[in-house]
Structures are given as structure tokens and as C-alpha cells.
All heavy atoms as a GROMACS GRO file, in nm:
protein
  584
    1PRO      N    1  10.640   9.076   0.179
    1PRO     CA    2  10.583   9.194   0.108
    1PRO      C    3  10.486   9.278   0.185
    1PRO      O    4  10.486   9.396   0.174
    1PRO     CB    5  10.518   9.131  -0.015
    1PRO     CG    6  10.574   8.993  -0.026
    1PRO     CD    7  10.621   8.953   0.105
    2ALA      N    8  10.406   9.213   0.270
    2ALA     CA    9  10.311   9.295   0.349
    2ALA      C   10  10.377   9.383   0.447
    2ALA      O   11  10.338   9.496   0.461
    2ALA     CB   12  10.211   9.192   0.425
    3LEU      N   13  10.486   9.335   0.511
    3LEU     CA   14  10.556   9.416   0.605
    3LEU      C   15  10.622   9.531   0.532
    3LEU      O   16  10.621   9.644   0.583
    3LEU     CB   17  10.664   9.334   0.684
    3LEU     CG   18  10.749   9.405   0.784
    3LEU    CD1   19  10.667   9.478   0.887
    3LEU    CD2   20  10.849   9.313   0.850
    4ALA      N   21  10.691   9.508   0.424
    4ALA     CA   22  10.756   9.611   0.349
    4ALA      C   23  10.656   9.718   0.308
    4ALA      O   24  10.683   9.834   0.311
    4ALA     CB   25  10.829   9.555   0.228
    5GLY      N   26  10.544   9.678   0.269
    5GLY     CA   27  10.436   9.771   0.230
    5GLY      C   28  10.391   9.860   0.351
    5GLY      O   29  10.375   9.978   0.337
    6LEU      N   30  10.381   9.800   0.464
    6LEU     CA   31  10.344   9.880   0.582
    6LEU      C   32  10.456   9.978   0.620
    6LEU      O   33  10.430  10.098   0.655
    6LEU     CB   34  10.320   9.784   0.710
    6LEU     CG   35  10.192   9.700   0.698
    6LEU    CD1   36  10.191   9.602   0.815
    6LEU    CD2   37  10.069   9.792   0.703
    7LEU      N   38  10.579   9.933   0.611
    7LEU     CA   39  10.690  10.017   0.648
    7LEU      C   40  10.703  10.140   0.554
    7LEU      O   41  10.752  10.246   0.596
    7LEU     CB   42  10.821   9.938   0.642
    7LEU     CG   43  10.828   9.832   0.757
    7LEU    CD1   44  10.950   9.742   0.728
    7LEU    CD2   45  10.826   9.892   0.890
    8GLN      N   46  10.660  10.131   0.435
    8GLN     CA   47  10.663  10.247   0.343
    8GLN      C   48  10.582  10.361   0.384
    8GLN      O   49  10.604  10.476   0.338
    8GLN     CB   50  10.626  10.201   0.198
    8GLN     CG   51  10.738  10.113   0.138
    8GLN     CD   52  10.698  10.068  -0.001
    8GLN    OE1   53  10.583  10.047  -0.035
    8GLN    NE2   54  10.798  10.048  -0.083
    9ALA      N   55  10.486  10.338   0.473
    9ALA     CA   56  10.398  10.446   0.529
    9ALA      C   57  10.477  10.532   0.624
    9ALA      O   58  10.435  10.643   0.655
    9ALA     CB   59  10.274  10.387   0.597
   10PHE      N   60  10.588  10.482   0.680
   10PHE     CA   61  10.665  10.559   0.775
   10PHE      C   62  10.760  10.660   0.703
   10PHE      O   63  10.825  10.618   0.600
   10PHE     CB   64  10.760  10.465   0.859
   10PHE     CG   65  10.690  10.384   0.962
   10PHE    CD1   66  10.649  10.258   0.941
   10PHE    CD2   67  10.668  10.438   1.090
   10PHE    CE1   68  10.584  10.182   1.031
   10PHE    CE2   69  10.604  10.363   1.188
   10PHE     CZ   70  10.562  10.236   1.156
   11THR      N   71  10.771  10.776   0.749
   11THR     CA   72  10.876  10.866   0.703
   11THR      C   73  11.009  10.823   0.775
   11THR      O   74  11.003  10.745   0.881
   11THR     CB   75  10.848  11.012   0.748
   11THR    OG1   76  10.855  11.025   0.891
   11THR    CG2   77  10.711  11.063   0.698
   12PRO      N   78  11.117  10.863   0.725
   12PRO     CA   79  11.243  10.825   0.792
   12PRO      C   80  11.249  10.873   0.940
   12PRO      O   81  11.292  10.795   1.026
   12PRO     CB   82  11.352  10.894   0.713
   12PRO     CG   83  11.295  10.905   0.574
   12PRO     CD   84  11.145  10.932   0.598
   13ALA      N   85  11.195  10.989   0.968
   13ALA     CA   86  11.195  11.036   1.104
   13ALA      C   87  11.105  10.947   1.199
   13ALA      O   88  11.140  10.918   1.306
   13ALA     CB   89  11.150  11.180   1.112
   14GLN      N   90  10.986  10.908   1.145
   14GLN     CA   91  10.899  10.821   1.222
   14GLN      C   92  10.963  10.685   1.236
   14GLN      O   93  10.957  10.625   1.349
   14GLN     CB   94  10.767  10.807   1.147
   14GLN     CG   95  10.681  10.930   1.140
   14GLN     CD   96  10.562  10.909   1.046
   14GLN    OE1   97  10.571  10.839   0.946
   14GLN    NE2   98  10.459  10.976   1.081
   15ALA      N   99  11.034  10.632   1.141
   15ALA     CA  100  11.094  10.503   1.145
   15ALA      C  101  11.206  10.499   1.246
   15ALA      O  102  11.242  10.397   1.304
   15ALA     CB  103  11.146  10.457   1.009
   16ALA      N  104  11.267  10.620   1.270
   16ALA     CA  105  11.383  10.628   1.363
   16ALA      C  106  11.341  10.658   1.507
   16ALA      O  107  11.425  10.678   1.589
   16ALA     CB  108  11.482  10.729   1.313
   17THR      N  109  11.209  10.665   1.531
   17THR     CA  110  11.156  10.705   1.662
   17THR      C  111  11.105  10.583   1.728
   17THR      O  112  11.011  10.513   1.677
   17THR     CB  113  11.055  10.807   1.646
   17THR    OG1  114  11.106  10.924   1.576
   17THR    CG2  115  10.997  10.852   1.785
   18ALA      N  116  11.150  10.552   1.852
   18ALA     CA  117  11.094  10.446   1.934
   18ALA      C  118  10.955  10.481   1.983
   18ALA      O  119  10.933  10.590   2.027
   18ALA     CB  120  11.191  10.413   2.047
   19ARG      N  121  10.867  10.386   1.978
   19ARG     CA  122  10.729  10.406   2.028
   19ARG      C  123  10.717  10.380   2.177
   19ARG      O  124  10.627  10.428   2.236
   19ARG     CB  125  10.627  10.318   1.951
   19ARG     CG  126  10.632  10.332   1.800
   19ARG     CD  127  10.601  10.482   1.762
   19ARG     NE  128  10.575  10.496   1.618
   19ARG     CZ  129  10.666  10.548   1.541
   19ARG    NH1  130  10.780  10.594   1.580
   19ARG    NH2  131  10.632  10.567   1.413
   20LEU      N  132  10.809  10.296   2.228
   20LEU     CA  133  10.810  10.264   2.369
   20LEU      C  134  10.944  10.310   2.426
   20LEU      O  135  11.042  10.309   2.357
   20LEU     CB  136  10.793  10.115   2.391
   20LEU     CG  137  10.665  10.054   2.340
   20LEU    CD1  138  10.664   9.901   2.350
   20LEU    CD2  139  10.547  10.102   2.415
   21ALA      N  140  10.946  10.343   2.556
   21ALA     CA  141  11.069  10.397   2.618
   21ALA      C  142  11.192  10.307   2.593
   21ALA      O  143  11.298  10.355   2.563
   21ALA     CB  144  11.046  10.420   2.763
   22ASP      N  145  11.174  10.180   2.615
   22ASP     CA  146  11.282  10.090   2.600
   22ASP      C  147  11.273   9.999   2.475
   22ASP      O  148  11.342   9.899   2.462
   22ASP     CB  149  11.296   9.994   2.725
   22ASP     CG  150  11.341  10.076   2.851
   22ASP    OD1  151  11.411  10.172   2.833
   22ASP    OD2  152  11.292  10.042   2.957
   23GLY      N  153  11.188  10.036   2.380
   23GLY     CA  154  11.166   9.958   2.262
   23GLY      C  155  11.261   9.996   2.148
   23GLY      O  156  11.323  10.101   2.152
   24HIS      N  157  11.261   9.915   2.054
   24HIS     CA  158  11.332   9.936   1.934
   24HIS      C  159  11.254  10.023   1.841
   24HIS      O  160  11.128  10.020   1.837
   24HIS     CB  161  11.372   9.803   1.863
   24HIS     CG  162  11.476   9.723   1.940
   24HIS    ND1  163  11.607   9.758   1.940
   24HIS    CD2  164  11.467   9.614   2.011
   24HIS    CE1  165  11.673   9.674   2.011
   24HIS    NE2  166  11.592   9.583   2.055
   25THR      N  167  11.322  10.094   1.749
   25THR     CA  168  11.252  10.173   1.650
   25THR      C  169  11.208  10.083   1.536
   25THR      O  170  11.261   9.975   1.517
   25THR     CB  171  11.346  10.283   1.593
   25THR    OG1  172  11.448  10.220   1.517
   25THR    CG2  173  11.404  10.368   1.704
   26PRO      N  174  11.111  10.128   1.459
   26PRO     CA  175  11.071  10.053   1.333
   26PRO      C  176  11.197  10.025   1.245
   26PRO      O  177  11.207   9.920   1.185
   26PRO     CB  178  10.966  10.137   1.272
   26PRO     CG  179  10.902  10.212   1.383
   26PRO     CD  180  11.016  10.242   1.479
   27TRP      N  181  11.286  10.120   1.241
   27TRP     CA  182  11.401  10.109   1.150
   27TRP      C  183  11.495  10.002   1.206
   27TRP      O  184  11.540   9.921   1.128
   27TRP     CB  185  11.476  10.244   1.147
   27TRP     CG  186  11.567  10.262   1.028
   27TRP    CD1  187  11.649  10.169   0.969
   27TRP    CD2  188  11.593  10.386   0.959
   27TRP    NE1  189  11.719  10.222   0.872
   27TRP    CE2  190  11.688  10.360   0.861
   27TRP    CE3  191  11.541  10.517   0.969
   27TRP    CZ2  192  11.733  10.456   0.772
   27TRP    CZ3  193  11.589  10.611   0.885
   27TRP    CH2  194  11.684  10.582   0.786
   28GLU      N  195  11.519  10.002   1.335
   28GLU     CA  196  11.601   9.900   1.398
   28GLU      C  197  11.539   9.758   1.372
   28GLU      O  198  11.609   9.662   1.342
   28GLU     CB  199  11.619   9.923   1.547
   28GLU     CG  200  11.704  10.037   1.577
   28GLU     CD  201  11.698  10.074   1.728
   28GLU    OE1  202  11.595  10.052   1.794
   28GLU    OE2  203  11.794  10.137   1.774
   29LEU      N  204  11.410   9.748   1.391
   29LEU     CA  205  11.342   9.622   1.373
   29LEU      C  206  11.346   9.576   1.221
   29LEU      O  207  11.370   9.457   1.197
   29LEU     CB  208  11.189   9.628   1.411
   29LEU     CG  209  11.174   9.648   1.562
   29LEU    CD1  210  11.032   9.687   1.598
   29LEU    CD2  211  11.213   9.516   1.636
   30THR      N  212  11.338   9.669   1.133
   30THR     CA  213  11.349   9.641   0.992
   30THR      C  214  11.483   9.578   0.959
   30THR      O  215  11.495   9.480   0.887
   30THR     CB  216  11.322   9.762   0.905
   30THR    OG1  217  11.190   9.811   0.934
   30THR    CG2  218  11.340   9.736   0.758
   31LEU      N  219  11.588   9.648   1.003
   31LEU     CA  220  11.725   9.594   0.983
   31LEU      C  221  11.749   9.460   1.048
   31LEU      O  222  11.817   9.376   0.996
   31LEU     CB  223  11.828   9.698   1.027
   31LEU     CG  224  11.827   9.829   0.945
   31LEU    CD1  225  11.922   9.926   1.008
   31LEU    CD2  226  11.862   9.808   0.800
   32HIS      N  227  11.698   9.440   1.171
   32HIS     CA  228  11.709   9.317   1.243
   32HIS      C  229  11.645   9.200   1.169
   32HIS      O  230  11.700   9.095   1.152
   32HIS     CB  231  11.650   9.334   1.386
   32HIS     CG  232  11.650   9.204   1.464
   32HIS    ND1  233  11.766   9.159   1.522
   32HIS    CD2  234  11.553   9.125   1.506
   32HIS    CE1  235  11.738   9.045   1.584
   32HIS    NE2  236  11.607   9.027   1.576
   33ILE      N  237  11.524   9.224   1.120
   33ILE     CA  238  11.453   9.121   1.045
   33ILE      C  239  11.527   9.090   0.917
   33ILE      O  240  11.545   8.973   0.881
   33ILE     CB  241  11.306   9.164   1.012
   33ILE    CG1  242  11.226   9.176   1.146
   33ILE    CG2  243  11.243   9.067   0.915
   33ILE    CD1  244  11.092   9.253   1.130
   34ALA      N  245  11.576   9.188   0.849
   34ALA     CA  246  11.652   9.170   0.718
   34ALA      C  247  11.777   9.090   0.752
   34ALA      O  248  11.814   9.005   0.673
   34ALA     CB  249  11.680   9.304   0.657
   35ALA      N  250  11.849   9.129   0.858
   35ALA     CA  251  11.973   9.051   0.890
   35ALA      C  252  11.942   8.906   0.908
   35ALA      O  253  12.018   8.817   0.862
   35ALA     CB  254  12.035   9.113   1.010
   36TRP      N  255  11.843   8.874   0.985
   36TRP     CA  256  11.811   8.730   1.011
   36TRP      C  257  11.753   8.659   0.888
   36TRP      O  258  11.772   8.538   0.868
   36TRP     CB  259  11.718   8.720   1.132
   36TRP     CG  260  11.803   8.720   1.258
   36TRP    CD1  261  11.830   8.830   1.332
   36TRP    CD2  262  11.885   8.616   1.311
   36TRP    NE1  263  11.912   8.796   1.429
   36TRP    CE2  264  11.952   8.668   1.418
   36TRP    CE3  265  11.908   8.487   1.273
   36TRP    CZ2  266  12.036   8.590   1.502
   36TRP    CZ3  267  11.991   8.410   1.350
   36TRP    CH2  268  12.056   8.465   1.457
   37ALA      N  269  11.680   8.735   0.802
   37ALA     CA  270  11.642   8.668   0.678
   37ALA      C  271  11.764   8.638   0.590
   37ALA      O  272  11.764   8.523   0.529
   37ALA     CB  273  11.550   8.767   0.605
   38GLU      N  274  11.862   8.718   0.591
   38GLU     CA  275  11.984   8.696   0.512
   38GLU      C  276  12.055   8.574   0.571
   38GLU      O  277  12.104   8.491   0.497
   38GLU     CB  278  12.071   8.813   0.515
   38GLU     CG  279  12.015   8.935   0.433
   38GLU     CD  280  12.082   9.065   0.457
   38GLU    OE1  281  12.178   9.072   0.543
   38GLU    OE2  282  12.044   9.167   0.395
   39ILE      N  283  12.058   8.565   0.697
   39ILE     CA  284  12.128   8.454   0.769
   39ILE      C  285  12.053   8.324   0.732
   39ILE      O  286  12.110   8.220   0.698
   39ILE     CB  287  12.130   8.472   0.918
   39ILE    CG1  288  12.235   8.579   0.953
   39ILE    CG2  289  12.168   8.343   0.990
   39ILE    CD1  290  12.227   8.638   1.096
   40ALA      N  291  11.920   8.328   0.736
   40ALA     CA  292  11.840   8.208   0.704
   40ALA      C  293  11.862   8.163   0.565
   40ALA      O  294  11.882   8.047   0.532
   40ALA     CB  295  11.692   8.237   0.726
   41ARG      N  296  11.870   8.262   0.466
   41ARG     CA  297  11.898   8.231   0.323
   41ARG      C  298  12.034   8.163   0.309
   41ARG      O  299  12.048   8.064   0.238
   41ARG     CB  300  11.888   8.362   0.243
   41ARG     CG  301  11.773   8.369   0.150
   41ARG     CD  302  11.780   8.486   0.057
   41ARG     NE  303  11.818   8.612   0.110
   41ARG     CZ  304  11.737   8.699   0.176
   41ARG    NH1  305  11.607   8.667   0.191
   41ARG    NH2  306  11.781   8.807   0.223
   42GLN      N  307  12.128   8.219   0.376
   42GLN     CA  308  12.268   8.161   0.371
   42GLN      C  309  12.270   8.017   0.424
   42GLN      O  310  12.331   7.929   0.368
   42GLN     CB  311  12.366   8.249   0.442
   42GLN     CG  312  12.391   8.386   0.373
   42GLN     CD  313  12.472   8.482   0.463
   42GLN    OE1  314  12.453   8.490   0.581
   42GLN    NE2  315  12.561   8.548   0.396
   43ARG      N  316  12.207   7.997   0.536
   43ARG     CA  317  12.200   7.863   0.595
   43ARG      C  318  12.127   7.766   0.502
   43ARG      O  319  12.165   7.647   0.492
   43ARG     CB  320  12.138   7.865   0.736
   43ARG     CG  321  12.226   7.931   0.835
   43ARG     CD  322  12.166   7.932   0.972
   43ARG     NE  323  12.267   7.986   1.068
   43ARG     CZ  324  12.234   8.019   1.194
   43ARG    NH1  325  12.114   8.005   1.238
   43ARG    NH2  326  12.326   8.070   1.268
   44LEU      N  327  12.023   7.808   0.439
   44LEU     CA  328  11.949   7.723   0.344
   44LEU      C  329  12.032   7.685   0.228
   44LEU      O  330  12.012   7.581   0.164
   44LEU     CB  331  11.824   7.788   0.292
   44LEU     CG  332  11.706   7.797   0.401
   44LEU    CD1  333  11.593   7.891   0.352
   44LEU    CD2  334  11.654   7.659   0.430
   45HIS      N  335  12.132   7.765   0.197
   45HIS     CA  336  12.231   7.734   0.089
   45HIS      C  337  12.347   7.660   0.135
   45HIS      O  338  12.449   7.650   0.065
   45HIS     CB  339  12.266   7.864   0.015
   45HIS     CG  340  12.160   7.922  -0.071
   45HIS    ND1  341  12.068   8.016  -0.031
   45HIS    CD2  342  12.118   7.889  -0.200
   45HIS    CE1  343  11.981   8.042  -0.128
   45HIS    NE2  344  12.010   7.966  -0.232
   46GLY      N  345  12.342   7.606   0.260
   46GLY     CA  346  12.447   7.525   0.309
   46GLY      C  347  12.557   7.590   0.384
   46GLY      O  348  12.655   7.518   0.419
   47GLU      N  349  12.553   7.720   0.400
   47GLU     CA  350  12.661   7.784   0.470
   47GLU      C  351  12.644   7.764   0.622
   47GLU      O  352  12.537   7.782   0.674
   47GLU     CB  353  12.662   7.934   0.443
   47GLU     CG  354  12.700   7.967   0.302
   47GLU     CD  355  12.708   8.114   0.275
   47GLU    OE1  356  12.765   8.191   0.366
   47GLU    OE2  357  12.655   8.160   0.175
   48ALA      N  358  12.753   7.726   0.691
   48ALA     CA  359  12.745   7.705   0.836
   48ALA      C  360  12.785   7.841   0.900
   48ALA      O  361  12.893   7.891   0.877
   48ALA     CB  362  12.844   7.602   0.880
   49LEU      N  363  12.687   7.900   0.964
   49LEU     CA  364  12.707   8.035   1.019
   49LEU      C  365  12.685   8.034   1.171
   49LEU      O  366  12.592   7.966   1.225
   49LEU     CB  367  12.612   8.136   0.959
   49LEU     CG  368  12.619   8.157   0.812
   49LEU    CD1  369  12.498   8.243   0.763
   49LEU    CD2  370  12.747   8.217   0.770
   50GLU      N  371  12.770   8.108   1.239
   50GLU     CA  372  12.750   8.124   1.387
   50GLU      C  373  12.645   8.239   1.398
   50GLU      O  374  12.617   8.311   1.304
   50GLU     CB  375  12.883   8.164   1.450
   50GLU     CG  376  12.990   8.064   1.433
   50GLU     CD  377  12.956   7.930   1.510
   50GLU    OE1  378  12.898   7.944   1.618
   50GLU    OE2  379  12.991   7.827   1.462
   51ALA      N  380  12.600   8.255   1.521
   51ALA     CA  381  12.512   8.372   1.551
   51ALA      C  382  12.590   8.499   1.522
   51ALA      O  383  12.716   8.507   1.551
   51ALA     CB  384  12.467   8.365   1.698
   52PRO      N  385  12.532   8.598   1.469
   52PRO     CA  386  12.603   8.717   1.433
   52PRO      C  387  12.640   8.797   1.558
   52PRO      O  388  12.591   8.786   1.667
   52PRO     CB  389  12.497   8.798   1.351
   52PRO     CG  390  12.369   8.750   1.395
   52PRO     CD  391  12.386   8.607   1.432
   53GLU      N  392  12.738   8.882   1.535
   53GLU     CA  393  12.787   8.972   1.634
   53GLU      C  394  12.670   9.069   1.658
   53GLU      O  395  12.586   9.093   1.574
   53GLU     CB  396  12.912   9.053   1.591
   53GLU     CG  397  13.030   8.966   1.570
   53GLU     CD  398  13.088   8.906   1.706
   53GLU    OE1  399  13.079   8.976   1.804
   53GLU    OE2  400  13.122   8.793   1.702
   54PRO      N  401  12.662   9.131   1.788
   54PRO     CA  402  12.552   9.228   1.807
   54PRO      C  403  12.536   9.336   1.704
   54PRO      O  404  12.425   9.370   1.669
   54PRO     CB  405  12.591   9.286   1.945
   54PRO     CG  406  12.670   9.177   2.011
   54PRO     CD  407  12.746   9.111   1.897
   55ALA      N  408  12.642   9.390   1.648
   55ALA     CA  409  12.632   9.494   1.550
   55ALA      C  410  12.569   9.439   1.424
   55ALA      O  411  12.501   9.516   1.349
   55ALA     CB  412  12.770   9.556   1.523
   56ALA      N  413  12.586   9.320   1.392
   56ALA     CA  414  12.522   9.259   1.272
   56ALA      C  415  12.380   9.213   1.301
   56ALA      O  416  12.292   9.214   1.213
   56ALA     CB  417  12.601   9.140   1.219
   57ASP      N  418  12.353   9.171   1.424
   57ASP     CA  419  12.219   9.129   1.469
   57ASP      C  420  12.124   9.245   1.477
   57ASP      O  421  12.005   9.241   1.440
   57ASP     CB  422  12.232   9.061   1.607
   57ASP     CG  423  12.103   8.995   1.650
   57ASP    OD1  424  12.015   8.976   1.570
   57ASP    OD2  425  12.099   8.960   1.775
   58TRP      N  426  12.172   9.353   1.529
   58TRP     CA  427  12.092   9.478   1.541
   58TRP      C  428  12.170   9.596   1.472
   58TRP      O  429  12.226   9.682   1.537
   58TRP     CB  430  12.066   9.516   1.687
   58TRP     CG  431  11.967   9.427   1.753
   58TRP    CD1  432  11.994   9.320   1.831
   58TRP    CD2  433  11.826   9.435   1.740
   58TRP    NE1  434  11.877   9.259   1.872
   58TRP    CE2  435  11.770   9.327   1.813
   58TRP    CE3  436  11.741   9.518   1.672
   58TRP    CZ2  437  11.636   9.307   1.824
   58TRP    CZ3  438  11.602   9.497   1.679
   58TRP    CH2  439  11.551   9.392   1.756
   59PRO      N  440  12.175   9.593   1.337
   59PRO     CA  441  12.242   9.697   1.271
   59PRO      C  442  12.192   9.836   1.305
   59PRO      O  443  12.070   9.855   1.325
   59PRO     CB  444  12.217   9.666   1.121
   59PRO     CG  445  12.175   9.530   1.114
   59PRO     CD  446  12.107   9.497   1.244
   60ALA      N  447  12.280   9.933   1.307
   60ALA     CA  448  12.238  10.070   1.340
   60ALA      C  449  12.179  10.137   1.217
   60ALA      O  450  12.232  10.125   1.111
   60ALA     CB  451  12.361  10.149   1.389
   61PRO      N  452  12.066  10.209   1.238
   61PRO     CA  453  12.009  10.283   1.128
   61PRO      C  454  12.095  10.404   1.096
   61PRO      O  455  12.177  10.448   1.172
   61PRO     CB  456  11.872  10.331   1.186
   61PRO     CG  457  11.857  10.264   1.315
   61PRO     CD  458  11.990  10.207   1.356
   62ALA      N  459  12.068  10.463   0.983
   62ALA     CA  460  12.139  10.585   0.937
   62ALA      C  461  12.115  10.700   1.031
   62ALA      O  462  12.003  10.715   1.080
   62ALA     CB  463  12.094  10.619   0.798
   63THR      N  464  12.210  10.776   1.053
   63THR     CA  465  12.197  10.896   1.144
   63THR      C  466  12.256  11.016   1.073
   63THR      O  467  12.376  11.002   1.029
   63THR     CB  468  12.270  10.877   1.278
   63THR    OG1  469  12.222  10.759   1.338
   63THR    CG2  470  12.248  10.994   1.370
   64PRO      N  471  12.191  11.118   1.046
   64PRO     CA  472  12.048  11.136   1.067
   64PRO      C  473  11.967  11.058   0.962
   64PRO      O  474  12.022  11.024   0.858
   64PRO     CB  475  12.023  11.285   1.051
   64PRO     CG  476  12.133  11.328   0.958
   64PRO     CD  477  12.249  11.242   0.991
   65PRO      N  478  11.840  11.022   1.001
   65PRO     CA  479  11.762  10.942   0.910
   65PRO      C  480  11.736  11.024   0.781
   65PRO      O  481  11.707  11.143   0.785
   65PRO     CB  482  11.633  10.918   0.985
   65PRO     CG  483  11.627  11.014   1.094
   65PRO     CD  484  11.771  11.058   1.117
   66ASP      N  485  11.743  10.956   0.666
   66ASP     CA  486  11.708  11.019   0.541
   66ASP      C  487  11.634  10.924   0.448
   66ASP      O  488  11.629  10.803   0.475
   66ASP     CB  489  11.833  11.080   0.471
   66ASP     CG  490  11.932  10.975   0.422
   66ASP    OD1  491  11.894  10.866   0.378
   66ASP    OD2  492  12.047  10.997   0.439
   67ASP      N  493  11.575  10.979   0.347
   67ASP     CA  494  11.488  10.900   0.259
   67ASP      C  495  11.561  10.784   0.190
   67ASP      O  496  11.511  10.671   0.181
   67ASP     CB  497  11.427  10.988   0.146
   67ASP     CG  498  11.314  11.081   0.204
   67ASP    OD1  499  11.246  11.040   0.304
   67ASP    OD2  500  11.295  11.190   0.146
   68ALA      N  501  11.682  10.817   0.141
   68ALA     CA  502  11.762  10.714   0.070
   68ALA      C  503  11.796  10.597   0.159
   68ALA      O  504  11.780  10.478   0.120
   68ALA     CB  505  11.884  10.772   0.011
   69ALA      N  506  11.838  10.623   0.279
   69ALA     CA  507  11.876  10.518   0.375
   69ALA      C  508  11.758  10.435   0.420
   69ALA      O  509  11.760  10.312   0.432
   69ALA     CB  510  11.949  10.577   0.492
   70TRP      N  511  11.641  10.499   0.437
   70TRP     CA  512  11.525  10.433   0.477
   70TRP      C  513  11.474  10.345   0.362
   70TRP      O  514  11.434  10.233   0.382
   70TRP     CB  515  11.415  10.529   0.524
   70TRP     CG  516  11.287  10.462   0.563
   70TRP    CD1  517  11.160  10.505   0.520
   70TRP    CD2  518  11.256  10.354   0.654
   70TRP    NE1  519  11.064  10.428   0.574
   70TRP    CE2  520  11.119  10.331   0.657
   70TRP    CE3  521  11.342  10.278   0.730
   70TRP    CZ2  522  11.058  10.229   0.739
   70TRP    CZ3  523  11.283  10.175   0.811
   70TRP    CH2  524  11.148  10.154   0.807
   71THR      N  525  11.474  10.390   0.241
   71THR     CA  526  11.438  10.313   0.120
   71THR      C  527  11.536  10.194   0.108
   71THR      O  528  11.487  10.085   0.077
   71THR     CB  529  11.441  10.403  -0.003
   71THR    OG1  530  11.349  10.513   0.009
   71THR    CG2  531  11.409  10.327  -0.129
   72ALA      N  532  11.658  10.214   0.136
   72ALA     CA  533  11.753  10.102   0.128
   72ALA      C  534  11.726   9.992   0.232
   72ALA      O  535  11.741   9.877   0.207
   72ALA     CB  536  11.898  10.151   0.141
   73ALA      N  537  11.686  10.039   0.354
   73ALA     CA  538  11.655   9.941   0.461
   73ALA      C  539  11.536   9.858   0.418
   73ALA      O  540  11.535   9.735   0.442
   73ALA     CB  541  11.628  10.016   0.587
   74ILE      N  542  11.432   9.920   0.360
   74ILE     CA  543  11.315   9.842   0.316
   74ILE      C  544  11.355   9.753   0.200
   74ILE      O  545  11.306   9.635   0.200
   74ILE     CB  546  11.206   9.941   0.276
   74ILE    CG1  547  11.153  10.019   0.401
   74ILE    CG2  548  11.091   9.866   0.213
   74ILE    CD1  549  11.057  10.133   0.364
   75ALA      N  550  11.439   9.801   0.111
   75ALA     CA  551  11.479   9.716  -0.003
   75ALA      C  552  11.559   9.594   0.052
   75ALA      O  553  11.545   9.486  -0.003
   75ALA     CB  554  11.560   9.800  -0.098
   76ARG      N  555  11.641   9.613   0.156
   76ARG     CA  556  11.719   9.507   0.210
   76ARG      C  557  11.624   9.400   0.269
   76ARG      O  558  11.648   9.278   0.258
   76ARG     CB  559  11.816   9.561   0.320
   76ARG     CG  560  11.894   9.453   0.382
   76ARG     CD  561  11.992   9.508   0.484
   76ARG     NE  562  12.061   9.397   0.555
   76ARG     CZ  563  12.132   9.416   0.660
   76ARG    NH1  564  12.147   9.531   0.714
   76ARG    NH2  565  12.186   9.305   0.722
   77LEU      N  566  11.516   9.446   0.326
   77LEU     CA  567  11.416   9.352   0.382
   77LEU      C  568  11.356   9.267   0.274
   77LEU      O  569  11.336   9.147   0.293
   77LEU     CB  570  11.312   9.428   0.462
   77LEU     CG  571  11.200   9.343   0.526
   77LEU    CD1  572  11.260   9.258   0.637
   77LEU    CD2  573  11.095   9.441   0.581
   78ARG      N  574  11.335   9.322   0.160
   78ARG     CA  575  11.272   9.248   0.046
   78ARG      C  576  11.369   9.142  -0.002
   78ARG      O  577  11.343   9.040  -0.056
   78ARG     CB  578  11.237   9.339  -0.066
   78ARG     CG  579  11.114   9.424  -0.023
   78ARG     CD  580  11.064   9.491  -0.152
   78ARG     NE  581  10.939   9.555  -0.109
   78ARG     CZ  582  10.910   9.679  -0.137
   78ARG    NH1  583  10.989   9.754  -0.206
   78ARG    NH2  584  10.789   9.729  -0.101
   0.00000   0.00000   0.00000
């Protein structure tokens, strides 16, 4: 909950902007964390899962960034 609260302070444009030249954007990190939280939940429920494909491990944010897609990314994290 604390992370989701912090992320709500970002506009979609800010969330889609990398802070470091070779770094991930806050939006990419949000989707990455959500993807692995979902994998952990599935494994806790007994599903045997392989490591995800790169596209699932680092899902692509919406292009162009918009409010609805950014809100959905934060909701997915929750």
C-alpha cells in the first residue's frame, strides 16, 4: 500500500520517464513488481510456474501514457 500511495503522486508522463539514462521508468518498475507479485501469489496457491518470458517480466507501459492506463497499472500492483 505504501508504494501504491507514492506512485499516485506521479502523473502518467512522469511515470513514463526514466530518471537515469539506462534506468527503468517508474511505470516499468510498477508493472514489473506487479507481475512478480502475481507470480508469487500463483506459486503460493500451488501452481508450478516457470520464469516468465521477458515481455511478461517487464510488461510494456501504455503508449502514449494516459491517466486510465496509469491508474490500471497502480491497481494491478495492489
